[in-house]
C-alpha positions as CSV (number, residue, x, y, z in Angstrom):
1,M,-42.0,9.7,-27.7
2,R,-43.0,13.1,-26.6
3,L,-40.7,15.1,-24.3
4,T,-42.5,16.2,-21.2
5,R,-41.3,18.3,-18.3
6,R,-41.1,15.2,-16.1
7,R,-38.9,13.3,-18.6
8,F,-36.8,16.5,-19.1
9,C,-36.1,16.7,-15.4
10,L,-35.9,13.0,-14.6
11,T,-33.5,12.0,-17.4
12,P,-30.5,14.1,-16.2
13,A,-31.1,13.1,-12.6
14,L,-31.0,9.4,-13.6
15,V,-27.9,9.9,-15.7
16,W,-26.2,11.6,-12.8
17,L,-27.3,8.9,-10.3
18,F,-26.1,6.0,-12.6
19,S,-22.8,7.8,-13.2
20,R,-22.1,7.8,-9.5
21,V,-23.3,4.2,-8.8
22,L,-22.2,2.1,-11.7
23,P,-18.5,2.9,-11.7
24,A,-18.3,1.3,-8.2
25,Y,-19.7,-1.9,-9.6
26,A,-17.6,-1.7,-12.8
27,A,-14.2,-1.2,-11.1
28,P,-11.9,-4.1,-11.9
29,V,-11.5,-5.7,-8.5
30,T,-10.2,-9.0,-9.6
31,K,-13.3,-10.9,-8.7
32,G,-13.1,-14.6,-8.4
33,T,-9.5,-14.5,-7.1
34,D,-9.0,-17.2,-4.6
35,I,-7.0,-16.2,-1.5
36,P,-4.0,-18.5,-1.2
37,P,-3.1,-20.2,2.1
38,S,-1.7,-18.0,4.9
39,A,1.8,-19.3,4.5
40,V,1.9,-18.1,0.9
41,L,0.4,-14.7,1.9
42,D,3.0,-14.4,4.7
43,S,6.0,-15.1,2.4
44,T,4.5,-12.8,-0.2
45,L,4.1,-10.0,2.4
46,R,7.8,-10.4,3.5
47,A,9.0,-10.3,-0.2
48,Y,6.7,-7.2,-0.8
49,V,7.9,-5.3,2.2
50,D,11.6,-6.1,1.3
51,A,10.9,-4.9,-2.2
52,L,9.5,-1.6,-0.9
53,I,12.2,-1.2,1.7
54,P,15.3,-3.1,0.8
55,A,18.4,-3.3,2.9
56,D,21.2,-0.9,2.2
57,E,23.1,1.1,4.9
58,T,19.9,0.5,7.0
59,P,18.1,-2.8,7.7
60,S,15.4,-4.0,5.4
61,G,11.7,-3.7,6.2
62,T,11.4,-7.2,7.4
63,A,14.5,-6.9,9.5
64,L,12.7,-4.2,11.5
65,G,9.5,-6.2,11.6
66,V,7.4,-4.0,9.3
67,D,5.6,-7.1,7.9
68,G,4.5,-8.1,11.4
69,Q,3.4,-4.5,12.1
70,L,1.2,-4.6,9.0
71,R,-0.3,-7.9,10.1
72,R,-1.0,-6.5,13.6
73,V,-2.7,-3.5,12.2
74,A,-4.8,-5.7,9.9
75,A,-5.8,-8.0,12.7
76,G,-7.8,-5.1,14.3
77,Q,-9.4,-3.8,11.2
78,P,-11.4,-6.3,9.1
79,D,-11.4,-4.0,6.0
80,Y,-7.7,-3.6,6.1
81,Q,-7.2,-7.3,6.6
82,D,-9.4,-8.0,3.5
83,L,-7.4,-5.4,1.5
84,L,-4.1,-6.9,2.6
85,N,-5.1,-10.4,1.8
86,R,-6.6,-9.5,-1.6
87,G,-3.6,-7.4,-2.5
88,L,-1.2,-10.1,-1.6
89,A,-3.3,-12.6,-3.6
90,W,-3.1,-10.2,-6.5
91,L,0.7,-10.0,-6.3
92,H,0.8,-13.8,-6.1
93,E,-1.5,-14.2,-9.1
94,R,0.4,-11.5,-11.2
95,A,3.7,-13.2,-10.5
96,H,2.3,-16.6,-11.8
97,V,0.7,-15.0,-14.8
98,A,3.8,-13.0,-15.8
99,Y,6.6,-15.2,-14.8
100,G,5.2,-18.6,-13.9
101,R,6.6,-18.4,-10.3
102,S,5.4,-17.1,-7.0
103,F,6.2,-13.5,-6.0
104,P,8.9,-14.4,-3.4
105,E,10.7,-16.5,-6.0
106,L,11.1,-13.5,-8.4
107,D,14.2,-11.5,-8.8
108,E,14.3,-7.8,-7.9
109,A,13.4,-6.7,-11.4
110,G,10.3,-9.0,-11.5
111,R,9.1,-7.8,-8.2
112,D,9.6,-4.2,-9.1
113,G,7.7,-4.7,-12.3
114,I,4.7,-6.1,-10.6
115,I,4.7,-3.5,-7.9
116,R,5.0,-0.8,-10.6
117,Q,1.8,-2.3,-12.2
118,A,0.0,-1.8,-8.8
119,A,1.4,1.7,-8.4
120,T,0.3,2.9,-11.9
121,A,-3.1,1.1,-11.9
122,H,-6.2,3.2,-12.1
123,H,-7.5,4.9,-9.0
124,N,-10.0,2.9,-6.9
125,T,-8.8,-0.4,-8.1
126,L,-7.7,-3.1,-5.7
127,E,-4.1,-3.1,-6.7
128,R,-3.7,0.7,-6.5
129,M,-5.5,1.0,-3.1
130,F,-3.4,-1.9,-1.8
131,F,-0.1,-0.3,-2.9
132,E,-0.9,3.1,-1.6
133,R,-2.1,2.0,1.8
134,T,0.5,-0.6,2.5
135,R,3.3,1.6,1.2
136,A,2.3,4.4,3.5
137,D,1.9,2.1,6.5
138,A,5.2,0.3,5.8
139,F,7.1,3.6,5.7
140,F,5.3,4.8,8.8
141,H,6.3,1.7,10.8
142,Y,9.8,1.6,9.3
143,Y,10.8,5.2,9.9
144,G,9.2,5.2,13.3
145,R,12.2,3.0,14.4
146,A,15.5,4.6,15.4
147,E,17.4,1.9,13.6
148,S,16.2,3.2,10.2
149,W,17.6,6.7,10.8
150,R,21.3,5.9,10.6
151,G,21.2,5.9,6.8
152,I,19.9,9.5,6.8
153,R,22.9,11.9,6.8
154,H,22.8,14.6,9.5
155,Y,19.7,13.3,11.1
156,R,20.1,12.5,14.8
157,G,16.4,12.0,15.5
158,P,13.4,14.1,16.4
159,P,14.1,17.5,17.8
160,Q,12.7,16.8,21.2
161,P,14.1,16.6,23.9
162,L,17.2,18.4,22.5
163,G,15.7,21.4,20.9
164,F,12.9,23.7,19.9
165,M,12.2,24.7,23.5
166,E,12.0,28.2,22.2
167,Y,10.1,27.7,19.0
168,T,11.4,30.9,17.4
169,Q,15.0,29.8,17.6
170,A,16.7,26.7,16.2
171,P,18.2,24.3,18.7
172,R,21.8,24.8,19.8
173,Q,24.2,22.5,18.2
174,P,26.0,20.1,20.6
175,R,29.7,20.7,20.9
């Protein structure tokens, strides 16, 4: 096979193109995973949210309705709904493979272990995208509620309307 100018230019271009296209198809997305019934997904979501935001001095994530907020957000976004359902199905499947029980039936260490797998998975995998997106959204909805602030020492809430009227000076402390 003789090396021509056309082959010399075309080969790197094809290699570059395939290096961009093929990883998307090769990413482990847990194909063939059946989505469990909605009751199983709902109980898995509640257990997942409570594993992310457990109760301590402040209420748990489900006590403040974070699981419902995630469902409401997903209802308006089909891609997010698919990510949420597939991620919850992945949690359910991993719990059965690793422990022989469903995710909500696991103890705290078992749940944390499975969530750690999702958090440390390779980028652009289903479990990693599920973890990062739902964790960020869960914290957003949780800390958006005033009830979650009481566990944070010396935090009385956002600076407005109390302070920062003059942005160059800190607000005056109440007496």
